[in-house]
Each structure stands twice: as C-alpha cells, then as structure tokens.
N, C-alpha and C positions, 0 to 999 in steps of 0.2 A: 522597462521590465513588463512582460506580458502578465495576463491574469493567471497564467500557469507558472509564474516565477521563473520564466525563461527569458533570455535576452531577446530583444526585438529583432526580427528579421527585416529584410528589405520591404516586404509587403506590409508588415506592421507599421513601419515608419511611414510608408506611403499613406496608409489609412489615417494615421494620426495627423499628418500634415494636411490631408484633404479635409479632415474634420475641423481643424483650426482655421483653414482658409475659408471654409463655408461659414463657420461661426463669425468670422471677421467680415463676412459679406464680400469677399474677394472672389469674383467670378472668372472663369476661364483660365485660372492659374493652375499649373501642374507642379508636381514635386520637381520635375526637371527644370521648370522656370525658376524655382527657388535656388536650385543648385547653380544654375547659370548666372543668376543675379549675384549670388554669394561670390562666385569666382570673379566676375567682372568688377565688382566693387573692391574686392581685395587687391586686384591688379591695379586698379585706378589709385588706390591709396598707397601703393608701393610695397605691398607684401611680396616677399621674395617668391619668385615663380616656383621654386622647388617646394616651398611650404604649401602653396596652393595645389601643386601637383599631388603632394602627399595627402592633403585634406580631401581631394577628389578621388583618390586612389587611381590616378592615371598611371599606366605603365610607362608611357612615353611623355617626355617633356614637350615634344612637338604637339601633342594633343592639347596640352595645357596652354601652349603658345597661342592658340586660337583666341583666348581671352585677352591677350595683349592687343591683338588687332581690333577686337570689339571695343576695348577700353579706349583705344586711340580714336576710333571713329566717334565715340560718345564725346570725348574731350574736344575733338574738332568741331562737332556740331554745337557744343556749348560755347566755344570760343566765337564761332560765327554768329550765333544768336545774340551774344552779349558784346559784339564788337563795338568799339567806340566810334 
C-alpha cells in the first residue's frame, strides 16, 4: 500500500525492491533478475508451468517455457560439477 493508501503500481514495487536490494548489499541486481530467479527456481522445484505462467502474468505458455530451458541448463551444470 502506498503512502496515499493506494495499491502499489509497477514502479512502486520496483522502488521497494531496489530499496531492499540496496539495504541487503546486493549490487547490480534488478527487479527483473528477481523475477527471473523466482521463475527458474520454481520450474526447477517442479511447480506446474501454468502456475508459473500465471504468477508472471505471461500471456503465452511459450514465453514461460524459456524458464524450463534455463532450469535444465542449471541442472546439467550442477550434475557436471558434482559428477562422481
């Protein structure tokens, strides 16, 4: 809620996220980075792709499908790094 008792808009959310990133000492992170990380982690953990699509407000499931590819790349790297 804003100081004017209004719902937060896109820019308000962005300002809050930037404020907390700065307070946490996280440099060079953007709100989009948080969104991207959120989606990738959910896909890795097995969250239904349609649920992730809805959370990100993507009109197309194909757009959300990008995160499946990214999650698989991360899993492949981890498997290679930790290979027996």
